[in-house]
C-alpha positions in Angstrom: 16.8 -135.0 -96.4 16.6 -132.0 -98.7 16.1 -132.5 -102.4 19.4 -132.1 -104.2 19.4 -129.8 -107.2 21.0 -131.8 -110.0 23.3 -130.0 -112.5 23.7 -130.9 -116.1 26.7 -133.0 -117.0 27.6 -130.7 -119.9 27.8 -127.1 -118.9 29.0 -124.1 -120.9 32.2 -122.3 -120.0 30.7 -118.8 -119.8 33.9 -117.3 -118.3 31.6 -115.5 -115.9 29.7 -113.8 -118.6 26.4 -115.6 -118.2 24.0 -116.7 -121.0 21.8 -115.1 -123.6 18.6 -117.1 -122.8 16.0 -117.6 -125.5 13.4 -120.1 -124.3 12.6 -123.0 -126.5 8.9 -122.1 -126.4 9.8 -118.7 -128.0 12.3 -120.2 -130.5 9.7 -122.7 -131.7 6.8 -120.2 -131.8 5.1 -119.2 -135.0 5.9 -115.5 -134.3 9.7 -116.2 -134.1 9.8 -118.6 -137.0 8.1 -115.9 -139.2 10.9 -113.4 -138.6 13.7 -112.9 -141.1 17.3 -113.4 -140.2 18.0 -109.7 -139.7 15.1 -109.3 -137.2 16.3 -112.4 -135.3 19.8 -110.9 -135.0 18.4 -107.6 -133.7 16.4 -109.6 -131.1 19.7 -111.2 -129.9 21.3 -107.7 -129.5 18.4 -106.5 -127.4 18.3 -109.8 -125.4 22.1 -109.5 -124.7 21.4 -106.3 -122.7 19.0 -108.2 -120.3 20.7 -108.8 -117.0 17.9 -110.5 -115.1 16.6 -107.3 -113.4 16.0 -104.7 -116.1 13.2 -106.0 -118.3 11.1 -103.0 -119.6 14.3 -100.9 -119.0 16.6 -102.6 -121.5 18.2 -99.5 -123.1 19.9 -99.9 -126.5 20.1 -97.4 -129.4 20.1 -98.1 -133.1 23.7 -97.1 -133.2 24.6 -99.7 -130.6 22.6 -102.4 -132.4 24.4 -101.5 -135.6 27.8 -101.8 -133.9 26.8 -105.2 -132.6 25.7 -106.4 -136.0 28.5 -104.7 -137.9 25.9 -102.9 -140.1 24.9 -99.3 -139.6 21.8 -99.4 -141.7 19.5 -97.6 -139.4 16.5 -97.9 -141.7 16.8 -101.7 -141.8 17.3 -101.8 -138.0 14.1 -99.7 -137.5 12.2 -102.1 -139.8 13.5 -105.1 -137.8 12.5 -103.6 -134.5 9.0 -102.8 -135.9 8.7 -106.5 -137.0 9.6 -107.6 -133.5 6.9 -105.4 -132.1 4.4 -106.6 -134.7 5.1 -110.2 -133.8 4.6 -109.6 -130.1 8.2 -110.4 -129.0 9.3 -106.9 -128.0 7.4 -103.9 -126.6 8.6 -100.4 -125.6 9.1 -99.8 -121.9 10.1 -96.2 -122.2 10.5 -94.1 -125.3 13.8 -92.3 -126.1 14.4 -88.8 -124.7 16.6 -87.0 -127.2 17.3 -83.9 -125.0 18.4 -86.1 -122.1 20.5 -88.4 -124.4 18.5 -91.5 -123.3 17.9 -94.3 -125.8 14.7 -96.2 -126.1 14.1 -98.9 -123.5 12.5 -102.3 -124.4 10.5 -105.0 -122.7 10.8 -108.7 -123.7 7.2 -110.0 -123.6 8.1 -113.5 -122.3 9.9 -112.2 -119.2 8.4 -110.7 -116.0 8.9 -107.0 -115.5 8.8 -104.5 -112.7 10.5 -104.5 -109.3 9.3 -106.3 -106.1 6.7 -106.0 -104.8 5.3 -104.5 -107.9 6.3 -107.2 -110.4 4.1 -107.9 -113.5 3.7 -111.3 -115.1 5.0 -111.9 -118.6 2.4 -110.9 -121.2 3.6 -113.4 -123.8 2.1 -111.3 -126.6 3.9 -113.4 -129.2 1.5 -116.3 -128.5 -1.4 -114.2 -129.8 0.3 -113.5 -133.1 -0.9 -115.4 -136.2 0.0 -115.1 -139.8 -2.8 -113.9 -142.1 -2.5 -115.2 -145.7 -4.0 -113.3 -148.6 -5.5 -110.5 -146.4 -4.2 -107.0 -146.8 -5.3 -103.6 -145.5 -7.7 -104.9 -142.9 -7.3 -102.1 -140.4 -9.9 -99.4 -140.0 -7.7 -96.6 -141.4 -6.4 -98.7 -144.3 -2.8 -98.4 -143.2 -2.3 -101.7 -141.3 -1.7 -105.1 -142.7 -3.2 -108.3 -141.3 0.0 -109.1 -139.5 0.0 -105.7 -137.9 -3.5 -106.0 -136.6 -3.0 -109.5 -135.2 -0.6 -108.2 -132.6 -1.6 -104.6 -132.3 -4.2 -105.3 -129.7 -1.5 -106.0 -127.1 1.0 -103.4 -128.2 1.4 -100.1 -126.4 0.6 -96.8 -128.0 4.4 -96.0 -128.2 5.1 -99.3 -129.9 2.3 -98.7 -132.5 3.7 -95.3 -133.2 7.2 -96.7 -133.6 6.0 -99.4 -136.0 4.1 -96.8 -138.2 7.2 -94.6 -138.3 9.4 -97.5 -139.3 6.9 -98.6 -142.0 6.7 -95.1 -143.4 10.5 -95.0 -144.1 11.1 -95.5 -147.8 14.6 -95.5 -149.4 15.1 -92.7 -151.9 17.2 -93.6 -155.0 18.8 -90.9 -157.1 21.2 -91.1 -160.1 24.0 -88.6 -160.3 24.3 -86.6 -163.5 27.9 -87.8 -163.9 26.7 -91.4 -164.3 24.4 -90.6 -167.2 25.6 -91.8 -170.6 26.1 -89.3 -173.5 23.0 -90.5 -175.2 20.9 -90.0 -172.1 22.2 -86.5 -171.6 21.5 -85.7 -175.3 18.0 -87.0 -175.0 17.3 -85.2 -171.7 18.7 -81.9 -173.1 16.4 -82.0 -176.1 13.4 -79.6 -175.6 10.9 -82.2 -176.9 12.4 -85.1 -174.9 9.6 -87.5 -173.7 7.0 -85.9 -176.0 5.4 -87.5 -178.9 3.7 -86.2 -182.0 1.6 -87.6 -184.8 3.4 -90.2 -186.9 3.9 -89.4 -190.6 2.1 -91.5 -193.2 3.5 -94.9 -194.0 4.9 -93.6 -197.4 6.9 -90.8 -195.9 10.3 -90.4 -197.5 13.6 -90.2 -195.5 15.0 -86.7 -196.4 18.6 -87.9 -196.0 18.7 -91.5 -197.2 15.8 -91.2 -199.6 13.1 -93.8 -200.3 10.2 -94.8 -198.1 11.0 -96.6 -194.9 8.8 -97.9 -192.1 11.7 -97.3 -189.7 11.8 -93.6 -190.6 8.2 -93.3 -189.4 9.4 -94.4 -185.9 12.6 -92.3 -186.1 10.7 -89.1 -186.8 9.7 -89.2 -183.1 13.4 -88.5 -182.2 15.4 -85.3 -182.5 16.8 -84.6 -186.0 20.0 -86.2 -187.0 21.7 -82.8 -187.4 20.6 -81.7 -184.0 22.0 -84.9 -182.4 25.3 -84.6 -184.2 25.7 -81.0 -183.0 24.8 -81.9 -179.4 27.2 -84.8 -179.5 30.0 -82.5 -180.6 29.2 -80.1 -177.7 29.1 -82.9 -175.1 32.2 -84.6 -176.3 34.0 -81.3 -176.4 33.0 -80.5 -172.8 34.2 -84.0 -171.6 37.5 -83.6 -173.5 38.3 -80.2 -171.9 36.9 -81.1 -168.5 33.9 -78.8 -168.6 30.9 -80.0 -166.6 27.8 -80.8 -168.7 
């Protein structure tokens, strides 16, 4: 009598869509637990493209990941993908080819890859990842952190390059001139803004109010009162008549 394959009593109603399978051994691993929530969500988007036959050929672009997450922050998506590579959960199967309009293709490290008879076993790179506490800049070139080095031994050259590119991205913050206050524009327009000179003696006299004042010693570092009043009148006049400063 053949052994009967028992089925679970409680089965999901997948409506023919299948499941997005994350093994418990991966879910409970130190590498997965160390990921932030955004990186975990990106991993689910990549895993959702796996159909059982296309590991190392899982094609998905940053735009498609952003559409799935409802967030088109490509810099943050790139950072999350780099974290997944550093933690040994994802590797690059084939790099993107811009001229041919092909997105990057990924490989999930806990799943076999290739096609019969040339299949390759799962590399399980995430099992080699370990968190380094209190150790920074341990790579030979001084650019890699301890976490990066712990997984880099099993990462492909393409994956290492992608990680470095994602790490090199830094947000640039700028402030529009229209958002500056009147006092900030007055200060920035002064020819001696940001410069200091020797403080007057403690008994210096205020030429306007008269009398000695410790405050006047500090105030002498600023533009003269007459200059400020004149500049304020110019700026306020421009704002009143709609003239750009």
